[in-house]
C-alpha positions in Angstrom: 88.5 45.4 73.9 92.2 46.0 73.4 94.4 43.0 73.0 97.6 45.0 73.6 98.5 44.6 77.3 100.3 48.0 77.2 97.0 49.8 76.5 94.9 48.1 79.2 95.0 49.3 82.7 94.8 46.7 85.6 91.8 46.9 87.7 92.6 48.1 91.2 92.0 45.5 94.0 89.6 46.6 96.7 91.3 48.5 99.6 91.2 47.5 103.2 92.6 49.3 106.2 95.4 46.8 106.3 96.6 47.8 102.9 99.6 50.1 102.6 100.2 52.8 100.0 98.4 52.2 96.8 100.0 52.2 93.4 98.5 55.1 91.5 100.3 54.4 88.2 97.8 55.1 85.3 99.9 53.9 82.4 98.7 56.8 80.2 100.4 59.0 77.6 101.4 62.5 78.5 98.6 63.8 76.2 96.1 61.6 78.0 97.4 62.8 81.4 97.1 66.5 80.3 93.5 65.9 79.0 92.6 64.2 82.3 94.2 67.0 84.4 92.5 69.7 82.3 89.1 68.0 82.8 89.7 67.8 86.5 90.5 71.5 86.6 87.4 72.3 84.7 85.3 70.4 87.2 86.9 72.3 90.0 86.3 75.6 88.3 82.6 74.7 87.8 82.2 74.2 91.5 84.2 77.3 92.4 82.4 79.5 89.9 79.0 78.7 91.3 79.9 79.5 94.8 81.9 82.6 94.0 79.3 84.0 91.6 76.6 83.6 94.3 78.7 85.5 96.8 79.5 88.2 94.1 75.8 88.5 93.3 75.0 88.9 96.9 77.5 91.7 97.2 76.5 93.4 94.0 72.8 93.8 95.2 73.7 94.8 98.8 73.9 98.6 98.1 70.3 98.5 96.8 69.0 97.3 100.2 67.5 99.9 102.5 69.8 99.1 105.4 72.9 99.7 103.4 72.7 103.4 104.1 73.3 102.8 107.8 76.8 101.4 107.3 79.7 103.3 108.7 82.8 104.2 106.8 84.6 101.0 107.9 81.7 98.8 106.7 81.4 100.6 103.4 85.2 100.3 102.8 85.2 96.7 103.8 82.2 96.0 101.5 83.9 97.7 98.5 87.0 95.6 99.2 85.0 92.4 99.3 83.1 93.4 96.1 86.4 93.9 94.3 87.8 90.6 95.7 84.6 88.7 94.7 84.7 90.0 91.1 88.4 89.4 90.9 87.8 85.7 91.8 85.1 85.4 89.1 87.6 86.9 86.6 90.3 84.5 87.7 88.0 81.5 87.3 87.2 82.6 83.8 90.9 83.0 82.8 91.7 79.3 82.3 88.8 78.9 79.9 89.8 82.1 78.1 93.4 80.9 77.9 92.3 77.5 76.5 90.2 79.2 73.9 92.9 81.7 72.9 95.6 79.0 72.7 93.5 76.2 71.3 95.4 73.9 68.9 98.7 75.6 69.6 100.2 72.5 71.4 100.6 74.3 74.7 98.2 72.3 76.8 101.0 71.6 79.3 101.4 75.3 79.9 97.6 75.9 80.0 97.2 73.1 82.6 100.1 74.4 84.7 98.9 78.0 84.6 95.3 77.0 85.3 96.4 74.9 88.3 98.1 78.0 89.7 95.0 80.2 89.0 92.7 77.7 90.7 94.9 77.6 93.8 95.0 81.4 94.0 91.2 81.5 93.5 90.8 79.0 96.4 92.9 81.2 98.7 91.1 84.3 97.7 87.7 82.6 98.1 88.6 81.6 101.6 89.5 85.2 102.4 86.3 86.4 100.8 84.2 84.1 102.9 85.9 85.2 106.1 85.5 88.8 105.0 81.8 88.4 104.3 81.2 86.8 107.7 83.1 89.7 109.3 80.9 92.3 107.5 77.6 90.5 108.3 78.5 90.0 112.0 79.7 93.6 112.2 76.5 95.0 110.9 74.2 92.6 112.8 76.0 92.2 116.1 78.9 94.5 116.3 82.5 95.1 115.3 84.0 92.7 117.9 81.7 89.9 117.0 82.5 90.5 113.3 86.2 90.3 113.9 85.8 87.2 116.0 83.5 85.5 113.5 85.8 86.4 110.6 88.9 85.1 112.4 87.2 81.9 113.3 86.1 81.2 109.7 89.5 82.2 108.4 91.1 79.7 110.8 88.7 77.0 109.7 89.4 77.7 106.0 93.2 77.7 106.6 92.9 74.4 108.4 90.9 72.9 105.6 92.9 74.3 102.7 96.5 74.2 104.2 96.8 72.2 107.4 94.6 69.2 106.6 96.1 68.4 103.2 99.6 68.6 104.7 98.6 66.2 107.4 97.2 63.8 104.8 100.4 64.0 102.8 102.5 63.4 106.0 100.3 60.3 106.8 100.8 58.8 103.4 
């Protein structure tokens, strides 16, 4: 154990609903904060990569299915747009790791963390658009264009609420 009180962090007391805002001070060095932030970004990328790669793989194999030939021009164009979007998301999510590897030991972790944060935010927005677009395509093929547009719009609204509205409500409440 560390005897120096500056290096120890106080244990947080248990929270109750009656408690007000919590002190989130971590008493860590800038280097430790950057390391923690980088590790959190990597965990988020791992989650996002799995989901985006599964959707991309689904889209990649779609043309090899027998029913693909019955798609109309709109559906084929929409499919190609979704495929490009999915692969762009995969490339975006690889970029922070590539940047880290390229800039390793150059003392620019602050820049890497900042850029990676922006990339992950962009990838999240694009993934929400991709999910709504995939739902639109599937409903369009299976049920019809109107149902596809409605299903895509509903999912896009849900994604926007979860990614934009709900976090802002949480911030406003705190």
